[in-house]
ZAVO-971736 format. One record per residue: x, y, z of N, C-alpha, C in turn. Coordinates in steps of 0.2 Angstrom, whole numbers, padded with zeros to 4 digits, always signed. Each point is the difference from the previous one (the first is absolute). Layout:
XYZXYZXYZ;...
This chain:
+0495+0585+0491+0004-0005-0003+0003-0004+0005;+0001-0006-0002+0003-0005+0005+0008-0001-0002;+0004-0001+0005+0007-0001-0001+0002-0007+0003;+0004-0003-0004+0003-0007+0003+0007+0002+0002;+0001-0001+0007+0007+0001+0002+0003-0006+0002;+0006-0002-0003+0003-0006+0001+0007+0000+0004;+0001-0004+0005+0006+0000+0003+0005-0004-0004;+0005+0003-0003+0005-0004-0004+0007+0001+0002;+0004-0004-0004+0007-0001+0002+0004+0007-0003;+0005+0001+0004+0005+0006-0002+0003-0002-0007;+0003+0005-0003+0003-0001-0007+0007-0004+0002;+0001-0004-0005+0006-0005+0001-0001-0006-0004;+0002-0005+0002-0001-0007-0004-0008-0001+0001;-0003-0002-0006-0007-0001+0000-0002-0005+0005;-0005+0001+0004-0003-0005+0005-0006-0002-0002;-0002-0007+0001-0006-0003-0002-0006+0001+0004;+0002+0002+0007-0006+0000+0005-0003+0007-0001;-0007-0001+0000-0004+0007-0001-0006-0001+0005;-0001+0005+0004-0006+0000+0005-0006+0002-0004;-0006-0001+0003-0006+0001-0002-0001+0008+0000;-0003+0003-0005-0002+0007+0000-0005+0002+0005;+0000+0006+0002-0005+0003+0005-0003+0006-0003;-0007+0000+0000-0003+0005-0003-0001+0006+0004;+0001+0006-0002-0001+0006+0003-0003+0005-0005;-0002+0006+0003-0003+0005-0005+0005+0006-0001;+0001+0002-0006+0004+0005-0002-0003+0003-0007;+0001+0007-0001-0002+0003-0006+0006+0003-0003;+0001-0001-0007+0005+0003-0004-0003+0005-0004;+0003+0006+0001-0003+0006-0004+0005+0005-0002;-0001+0004-0004+0004+0005-0003-0004+0007+0001;+0002+0004+0004-0003+0007+0001+0002+0005-0005;-0004+0003-0004+0002+0006-0004+0003+0006+0004;+0004+0004-0004+0003+0005+0004-0005+0006-0002;-0002+0004+0006-0004+0006-0001+0001+0004+0006;-0001+0007-0001+0000+0005+0005-0007+0003+0000;-0003+0000+0006-0007+0003+0001+0001+0007+0004;-0002+0005-0002+0001+0006+0003-0007+0003+0001;-0002+0002+0007-0006+0003+0001+0001+0008-0001;-0005+0003+0002+0000+0008-0001+0006+0003+0004;+0000-0003+0006+0005+0003+0005+0007-0001-0002;+0001-0007-0002+0007-0002-0002+0002+0004-0007;-0005+0001-0004+0002+0003-0006+0001+0008+0001;-0003+0003+0005+0001+0007+0001+0007+0000+0004;+0002-0005+0004+0006+0000+0004+0006+0000-0005;-0001-0005-0005+0006-0001-0005+0000+0006-0004;-0005+0003-0002+0000+0007-0004+0004+0005+0004;-0001+0001+0006+0003+0005+0004+0007-0002+0001;+0002-0006+0001+0007-0002+0000+0004+0001-0006;-0003-0001-0006+0003+0001-0006+0001+0008-0001;-0005+0004+0002+0001+0007-0001+0006+0003+0004;+0000-0003+0007+0005+0002+0004+0007-0002-0002;+0000-0006-0003+0006-0003-0002+0003+0004-0006;-0004+0002-0004+0002+0004-0006+0004+0007+0003;-0002+0002+0006+0003+0006+0002+0006-0001+0005;+0000-0006+0004+0005+0000+0005+0004-0006-0001;-0001-0004-0005+0005-0006-0002+0003+0001-0007;+0006-0002+0000+0003+0000-0007-0004-0004-0005;+0001+0003-0006-0004-0003-0005+0002-0008-0001;+0006-0001+0000+0002-0007-0002-0002-0005+0006;+0000+0003+0006-0002-0005+0006-0007-0001-0001;-0004+0005-0001-0007+0000-0001-0002-0005-0006;+0003+0000-0005-0001-0004-0006+0001-0008+0002;+0006-0001+0004+0002-0006+0002-0006-0003+0005;-0002+0004+0004-0005-0002+0005-0007-0002-0004;-0002+0004-0005-0006-0002-0004+0001-0006-0003;+0006-0002-0003+0001-0006-0003+0001-0006+0004;+0004+0001+0006+0002-0006+0004-0005-0002+0004;-0004+0004+0003-0005-0002+0005-0005-0005-0004;-0003+0002-0005-0005-0005-0004+0004-0007-0002;+0006+0001-0002+0004-0006-0002+0002-0004+0006;+0001+0003+0006+0001-0004+0006-0006-0004+0002;-0006+0003-0001-0007-0003+0002-0001-0006-0005;+0002+0001-0006-0001-0005-0005+0004-0006+0001;+0006+0001+0002+0005-0005+0001-0002-0004+0007;-0003+0004+0004-0002-0004+0007-0006-0004-0002;-0005+0002-0004-0006-0004-0002+0002-0006-0004;+0005+0001-0004+0003-0006-0004+0003-0005+0004;+0004+0002+0005+0003-0004+0005-0005-0004+0004;-0005+0003+0002-0006-0003+0004-0003-0006-0005;-0001+0002-0006-0003-0005-0004+0005-0006-0001;+0006+0001-0001+0005-0005+0000-0001-0005+0006;+0000+0003+0006-0001-0004+0006-0006-0004+0000;-0006+0003-0003-0006-0003+0001-0001-0006-0005;+0005-0001-0004+0000-0006-0005+0002-0006+0004;+0003+0001+0006+0002-0006+0005+0007-0002-0001;+0001-0006+0003+0007-0002-0001+0002-0003-0007;+0006+0001-0002+0002-0003-0006+0008+0000+0000;+0003+0000-0006+0007-0001-0001+0004+0006+0002;-0003+0006+0000+0003+0006+0002-0001+0002+0008;+0005+0002+0004-0002+0001+0007-0004+0006+0000;-0005+0000+0005-0005+0006+0000+0003+0006+0004;+0006+0002-0003+0004+0006+0004+0001+0005-0005;+0002+0006+0002+0001+0006-0005+0006-0002-0005;+0005-0004+0002+0005-0002-0004-0003-0005-0006;-0004-0004+0002-0003-0005-0004-0005+0004-0005;-0003+0005+0002-0004+0004-0004+0004+0004-0005;+0005+0003+0002+0005+0004-0004+0003-0005-0006;+0001-0006+0002+0003-0005-0005-0006-0001-0005;-0006-0001+0002-0005-0001-0005-0001+0006-0005;+0001+0006+0003-0001+0006-0003+0005+0001-0006;+0006-0003+0001+0005+0000-0005-0002-0005-0006;-0003-0006+0002-0002-0005-0004-0006+0002-0005;-0004+0005+0003-0006+0002-0004+0002+0004-0006;+0006+0002+0000+0002+0004-0006+0001-0005-0006;+0001-0007+0001+0001-0004-0005-0006-0006-0001;-0005+0001+0003-0006-0005+0000-0002-0001-0007;-0003-0005-0001-0003-0002-0007-0006+0005-0002;+0001+0002-0006-0006+0005-0002-0006-0004-0002;+0001-0006-0002-0006-0004-0002+0000-0007+0003;-0003-0001+0006+0001-0007+0003-0005-0005-0003;-0003+0002-0006-0004-0005-0003+0003-0002-0007;+0007+0001-0001+0003-0003-0006+0005-0005+0003;+0001-0005-0004+0004-0006+0002+0007+0002-0002;+0006-0002+0004+0007+0001-0002+0001-0004-0006;+0005+0001-0004+0002-0004-0006+0003-0006+0002;+0000-0005-0004+0002-0007+0001+0008+0000-0002;+0003-0003+0005+0008-0001-0001+0001-0007-0003;+0002+0000-0007+0001-0007-0003+0004-0004+0003;+0005+0002+0004+0005-0004+0003-0002-0003+0007;-0006+0003+0002-0002-0002+0007-0004-0007+0000;+0001-0004+0005-0004-0006+0001-0004+0001+0006;-0006-0003-0001-0003-0004-0005-0002+0005-0006;+0000-0003-0006-0001+0004-0006-0007+0003-0001;-0005-0002+0003-0007+0002-0001-0004-0001+0006;-0005+0004+0001-0005-0001+0005-0005-0006-0001;-0004-0001+0005-0004-0006+0000-0008+0002+0000;-0001+0007+0002-0007+0002+0000-0003+0001-0007;-0006-0002-0001-0003+0001-0007-0007+0001+0001;-0003+0004-0003-0008+0001+0000-0003+0000+0007;+0004+0005+0004-0004+0001+0007-0006+0003-0002;-0005-0001+0004-0007+0004+0000+0002+0007+0002;-0005+0004-0002+0001+0007+0003-0003+0001+0007;+0004+0004+0004-0002+0000+0007-0007+0005+0000;-0005-0003+0003-0006+0004+0000+0000+0007+0004;-0003+0005-0002+0000+0006+0004+0006+0004-0002;+0000+0006+0003+0006+0005-0001+0006-0002+0004;+0005+0002-0002+0006-0001+0004+0000+0004+0007;+0003-0003+0005+0000+0003+0007+0004+0007-0001;-0001+0004+0005+0005+0006+0001+0006-0002+0003;+0006+0001-0002+0006-0002+0002+0004+0006+0002;+0004+0000+0006+0004+0006+0001+0006-0003+0004;+0005+0005+0000+0007-0002+0003+0005-0002-0005;+0006+0000+0003+0006-0003-0004+0003-0006+0004;+0002+0001+0006+0002-0005+0004-0001+0001+0007;-0006-0002+0003-0005-0005-0003-0004+0003-0006;-0003-0005-0004-0005+0002-0005-0006-0004+0002;-0006+0003+0001-0006-0003+0003-0006+0002-0004;-0005-0005+0000-0007+0002-0002-0003+0004+0005;-0004+0005-0002-0004+0004+0005-0007-0003+0000;-0002-0004-0005-0007-0002+0000+0000-0007-0003;-0006-0004+0000-0001-0006-0003+0005-0005+0004;+0000+0000+0007+0005-0004+0003-0003-0007+0001;+0004-0005-0001-0003-0007+0000-0002-0002+0007;-0004-0005+0000-0002-0003+0007+0005-0004+0003;+0000+0000+0007+0005-0003+0004+0000-0008-0002;-0006-0003+0000-0001-0007-0002+0004-0002-0006;-0001+0005-0005+0003-0002-0007+0007+0001+0000;+0003+0005+0004+0007+0000+0001+0003-0006+0004;-0004-0002+0005+0003-0006+0003+0000-0006-0004;-0005-0001-0005+0000-0006-0004+0006+0001-0005;+0001+0006-0002+0006+0001-0005+0006-0002+0004;+0001+0002+0006+0006-0001+0004+0000-0008+0001;-0005-0003+0001+0000-0007+0001+0002-0004-0006;-0002+0003-0006+0002-0003-0006+0007+0000-0002;+0003+0006+0002+0007+0001+0000+0004-0005+0004;-0002+0000+0007+0003-0005+0004+0000-0007-0002;-0006-0002-0003+0000-0007-0003+0005-0001-0005;+0002+0005-0004+0006-0001-0004+0006-0002+0003;+0002+0003+0006+0006-0001+0004-0001-0007+0003;-0006-0002+0002-0001-0007+0003+0001-0005-0005;-0002+0001-0006+0001-0005-0005+0007+0000-0003;+0003+0006+0000+0007+0000-0003+0005+0004+0005;+0001-0003+0006+0004+0003+0005+0007+0001-0002;+0003-0003-0005+0007+0001-0002+0001+0005-0005;-0006+0003-0003+0000+0005-0005-0003+0007+0003;-0004+0000+0004-0004+0006+0003+0000+0000+0007;-0001+0006+0003+0000+0001+0007-0004+0007+0001;-0004+0001+0005-0003+0006+0001+0003+0004+0006;+0000+0006+0000+0004+0004+0005-0003+0008-0001;+0003+0004+0005-0002+0007-0001+0004+0003-0006;-0004+0004-0004+0003+0003-0006+0006+0004+0001;+0005-0002-0004+0006+0004+0000-0001+0007-0003;-0004+0001-0004-0001+0007-0003-0005+0004+0004;-0005-0002+0003-0005+0004+0004+0003+0000+0007;+0003-0005+0002+0002+0000+0007-0006-0002+0005;-0005-0001-0003-0007-0002+0003-0003-0004-0005;-0005-0004+0002-0004-0004-0004+0002-0007-0002;-0004-0004-0001+0001-0007-0002+0003-0001-0007;+0005-0004-0001+0003+0000-0006+0002-0007-0002;+0000-0002-0007+0003-0006-0002+0006+0001-0003;+0005-0005+0002+0007+0001-0003+0002-0007-0004;+0004+0001-0005+0002-0006-0004+0007-0001+0003;+0002-0006+0001+0007-0002+0003+0005+0000-0006;-0002-0001-0006+0004+0000-0006-0002+0004-0005;+0000+0007+0001-0003+0004-0006+0004+0001-0006;-0003+0001-0005+0003+0002-0007+0001+0007+0000;-0005+0004+0001+0000+0007+0001-0001+0002+0007;+0006+0003+0003+0000+0001+0007-0003+0007+0001;-0004+0000+0005-0003+0007+0003-0001-0001+0007;+0003+0003+0005-0001+0000+0007+0001-0007+0002;+0006-0003-0001+0002-0007+0003-0005-0005-0003;-0002+0001-0006-0004-0005-0003-0008+0001+0001;-0002+0006+0002-0007+0001+0002-0004+0000-0007;-0005-0004+0001-0005-0001-0006-0005+0005+0001;-0003+0000+0006-0006+0005+0000-0001+0001+0008;-0003+0006+0002-0002+0001+0006-0007+0003+0001;-0004-0001+0005-0007+0003+0001+0001+0005+0005;-0004+0006-0002+0000+0005+0005-0006-0001+0005;+0002+0000+0007-0005-0001+0005-0005+0005+0000;+0001+0006-0002-0004+0006+0001-0006+0000-0005;+0002-0001-0006-0006+0000-0005-0001-0006-0004;+0004-0005+0001+0000-0007-0003+0002+0000-0007;+0003+0005-0003+0003+0000-0007+0007-0003+0001;+0003-0001-0006+0007-0003+0001+0005+0003-0005;+0006-0002+0001+0005+0002-0005+0004-0006-0002;+0002-0001-0007+0003-0006-0002+0004+0002-0007;+0004-0004-0002+0004+0001-0006-0003-0005-0006;-0001+0003-0006-0003-0004-0005+0004+0001-0006;+0000-0005-0005+0003+0001-0007-0004+0006-0003;+0004+0004-0004-0003+0006-0003-0007-0002-0005;+0000-0006-0002-0005-0003-0004-0006+0000+0005;+0001-0003+0006-0006-0001+0005-0002+0007+0003;+0005+0005+0000-0002+0006+0003-0004+0004-0005;+0001-0001-0006-0004+0003-0005-0007-0003+0000;-0001-0006+0001-0007-0003+0001-0003+0002+0006;+0003+0001+0005-0003+0002+0007-0002+0007-0001;+0004+0004-0003-0002+0007-0001-0006+0001-0004;+0000-0003-0006-0005+0001-0005-0007-0003+0003;+0000-0005+0004-0006-0003+0003-0002+0003+0006;+0004+0005+0003-0002+0004+0006+0001-0003+0007;+0005-0005+0000+0001-0004+0006+0005+0004+0005;+0004+0004-0003+0005+0004+0004+0003+0005-0004;+0006+0003+0003+0004+0005-0003+0007+0000+0002;+0004+0003-0004+0007-0001+0002+0002+0005+0006;+0005-0002+0003+0002+0004+0006+0003+0006-0003;-0001+0006+0003+0003+0006-0003+0007+0001+0000;+0004-0005+0004+0007+0001+0000+0003-0006-0004;-0004-0003-0004+0002-0006-0004+0003+0003-0007;+0005+0004+0001+0003+0004-0006+0007-0003-0001;+0003+0002-0006+0007-0002-0002+0003+0007-0002;+0005+0002+0003+0004+0006-0002+0006+0001+0004;+0003+0006-0001+0006+0001+0004+0000+0000+0007;-0006+0002+0003-0002-0001+0007-0002-0007+0001;+0003-0003+0005-0001-0007+0001-0007-0001+0005;-0005-0004-0003-0006-0001+0004+0001-0005+0005;-0003+0000+0006+0000-0005+0005-0003-0007-0002;-0005+0001-0005-0004-0006-0003+0002-0001-0007;-0001-0006-0003+0001-0001-0007-0005+0003-0004;+0001+0000-0007-0005+0003-0004-0006-0004-0001;+0000-0007+0002-0005-0004+0000-0005+0000+0006;+0001+0004+0005-0003+0000+0006-0007+0003-0001;-0005-0004+0002-0007+0002-0002-0005-0001+0006;-0005+0004+0000-0005+0000+0006-0006-0004-0003;-0002-0004+0004-0007-0004-0002-0005+0002+0005;-0006+0002-0003-0005+0002+0005-0003-0005+0004;-0002+0002+0006-0003-0005+0005-0006-0004-0003;+0000-0007+0001-0005-0004-0003-0007+0002+0004;-0005+0001-0003-0006+0002+0003-0005-0006+0001;+0000-0005-0004-0004-0006+0001+0003-0006-0003;-0004-0006+0000+0003-0006-0002+0003+0000-0007;-0003+0004-0005+0003+0000-0007+0006+0004+0000;+0001+0005+0004+0006+0004+0000+0005-0004+0003;-0001-0004+0005+0005-0005+0003+0003-0004-0005;-0004-0003-0004+0002-0005-0005+0005+0003-0005;-0002+0006-0002+0004+0004-0005+0007+0002+0004;+0000+0002+0006+0006+0002+0003+0004-0006+0001;-0003-0006+0002+0004-0006+0001+0004-0001-0007;-0003+0001-0006+0003-0001-0006+0006+0005-0001;-0001+0006+0002+0005+0005+0000+0006-0002+0004;-0001-0002+0006+0005-0003+0004+0004-0005-0003;-0004-0005-0004+0004-0005-0003+0005+0003-0006;-0003+0006-0003+0005+0003-0005+0006+0003+0004;-0001+0003+0006+0005+0003+0004+0005-0006+0001;-0002-0006+0002+0004-0005+0002+0004-0002-0007;-0003+0000-0005+0003-0002-0007+0005+0005-0001;-0001+0006+0001+0005+0005-0002+0006+0000+0005;-0001-0002+0006+0005+0000+0005+0004-0006+0000;-0003-0006-0002+0004-0006+0000+0000-0004-0007;-0004+0003-0005+0000-0004-0006-0003-0007+0001;-0005+0000+0004-0003-0007+0002-0007+0001+0001;-0004-0004-0003-0008+0000+0001-0002-0003+0006;-0003+0004+0004-0003-0003+0007-0007+0002+0001;-0004-0005+0001-0007+0002+0001-0001+0003+0007;-0004+0005+0000-0003+0003+0007-0007-0001+0000;-0002-0004+0004-0007-0002+0000-0004+0002+0007;-0006+0003-0001-0004+0002+0006-0003-0007+0004;+0000+0000+0006-0003-0005+0004-0008+0002+0000;-0004-0005+0000-0007+0001+0000-0002+0005+0006;-0005+0004-0002-0002+0005+0005-0003-0003+0006;+0002+0001+0006-0003-0003+0006-0007+0004+0002;
């Protein structure tokens, strides 16, 4: 898999200067948890268990039998968290512990749209009759970061999408600017200077450099259309409840565009994200393929 690594500005006031991406290689994977025992290891464990039954207190032995596999499971899960790459959560044990807490409240169904708030502006979405996304959905893993494990978009497609977003800021510099994502702390993002629905200092969307997927906020009407047609899924932390989520309930993942047709659809979805953030219709157009 190819990875686009971008030198970007630090969090703070949005900065409009972005440097060109550099392509390197990286693999995003999630390894299953398993323990393999050969005959010698199985015999050794059996002997240890028998000896433990005679020389170790029962409670201590029971705790060892339970805690050792649990520690190995947590270690494997932590490594999988690190393998997802940089994101909004620090790749540290404390960051992992925080995500473990949030896992208790994740959405049970990421393919159901949130309810519409009648008092919220804009009153309705703008996406209608999206075509169905060809093929199966990609495999998605992680919480923060949330990433695709397959069907990664091509680097040239991602660069064209990035250029289309930058063209919006060049056309409307008083309304939009690009900078490093406030939410991801990495990745190219579009910001609105005068947002109606504020998320991350007016962040409209950001592109993940590792898999070329993206996160954005949409009106619930548009989220429903995106989910039904297979173009994305809700972020697992986009809940509402007594535990406050770091992201709004409208936070949605859009799968990486794979070809020209996908790029055009994703540009339309970004237009819907701009509409939800600013209550303003703005065209996002691809430049001709070079």
